N, C-alpha and C positions, 0 to 999 in steps of 0.2 A: 481482228484484222491482222493479216499476215503480210509483212513487208520484207522483201529480200533485196540485197544488193545485186546489181547487174554488172557482170564483168564485161568490159568492152574490149573488142578485138580491133583490128585495123580495117578500114574501108578498103574496097577493092582498088581504089585510086592510090592506096599506099599512105594516105594521110591519117594520122592518129585522130581518134575521136576523143572528145572531152566528155567526161561524165561527172555529175555532181548530184548530191542529194539535196533536194529542196522540199521541205515539208513532206518527207517520206517518198518523194518521187525521184526517179533516176532520169537525168536529163542528158540528151545527146544532141549536140549542135554540129552541123556540117553543111557547108556551102549555102548558108542562109536559111537552112531548115532547122527545126527543133522537134525532137521527139521526147515525150515524157512517158515513162512506163512505171507501173507499180502493181504489186499483187494485193488484192483485196478480196477476202471471203471466197477463195477458190476461183478467182477470175483474174485475168491480166487486163488492167485498164491502160489505154493508150490515148495520147493526144499528140497529133502531128500538125505542125504549122509549116507552110511553104510559101515561097514568093510567087504565087500564081492566082489567077481567077478561075483556073480550070480544075480538073479533077486531082485528087490526092489518093494515094494508096499506101497501105502498110500491110506487110505479109510475113508469114513464118513458114519454115520448112525444116524438116529433120535432116535433109541432105543439102550439100553446098551446090545447089543448082536452082534455076528458076522453075523448071518443070515440077509440078506438084506443090508449088507454093500456095498456101491458103491465105487469101488476103481480103481486106476490106477496101473498097474503092468508093469514093463519094465526091459529089459536086453539087453546086447550086443548079437545079433544073426546074423550070417552070415556076420560079419564085420561091421554091422550098428546097432545103437540103435533102438530097437523096443519096442513099448508100446501099451497096450490095456486097454480099460475101461471095467470093469467087475462088476458083482454083485454076492455076496455070496448067494447061495441058499440052504445051508445046509452044508453037509461036502464038497461039491464041489462048483465051481464057473463057471459062464458062461459069455461070452461077452454080452454086452448090446444089440448088434444087434441080437444075437441068441434068445434073449428074447423079440424081437419086439420093442425095444426102440432105440431112437436116441442117438448116441454118442455125448458127450458134451465136452470132453477133447480137449484142444488146447495148442499150444505153447510147445509141448513135445520136450524135448532134454535130452540127457544123455551122460555121459562119464564114462569110466572105466579105472582105473589104477590098477596095481597089488595090490590086497587086498583092494581096495576102489572103490566104485561106487557112482555116483550122478545122480539123475533123477529130472528134473524140468518139471512142467506143470501148466496149469490153468484150473479151472472148474467154471462154472457160479454160481452165488448166487442162481438162480432158474433154475432148469433143464427144458428142453423142454417137458418132460412128467411129469406125476404126481407122479412118484416113488420118494421116499425120496433119499437123504437128502436135507434139506434146508441149504445153506451155507451163508445166509444173516447175516450181522453183527448183533450181539446181540443174535443170535440163539445158543442154547446149542446143541452140537453134540457129538457123540461118535467117537473118532479118533482112527484109526488103523494104526500102522506102522509095517512093516514086511520085512524080507529079507531071502534069501536062498543062499546056496552055489552053487546051480545049476541054469543054465540059462533057463531050461525048466519050463514053467509056471505051469505044472502039479505037480512038486515036492513040497512037503510041506515046510513050513518055518522052518528055523533053529532058528529064533528069531522072536517073535511077541509080541507087547505090545498094550494095549488099554488104553485110558484115556477119561474122560469126560471133555469137555472144552466149554467155551462160546466164540464164535467168535466175 
């Protein structure tokens, strides 16, 4: 098991983020959300909790922009938690499969309680295709966290924050 410290930058809102290690996990709290990250066996594990019954999303990019961000979005749909791996291609986003790429997300699970949702998943340090990002320990990445009040993935976020961090 490979665990590394995550160096936290500033949110785009200018508010400092707090990070702490809990049982080998790096925790980042901001605006009522919580993100836990840790490196395990060549993968980055993530758990994101937000104050919503709608969708949640966590993504990564090698550049400080939304375009080309590779992210996992999930919500309770039809009585079960459903998640997809997507890439932002401008004002919209598409599934990785529709862009001719192989999905790499694993270990997806989620739960929804009134006013609070949690999504967990893992992504490989190196993706099976050449599209960014690199999630290798020590790599600087642009992290996106977002949530919506709606479960439909086409609805815009009610809350979204980006930070630069070193994994």
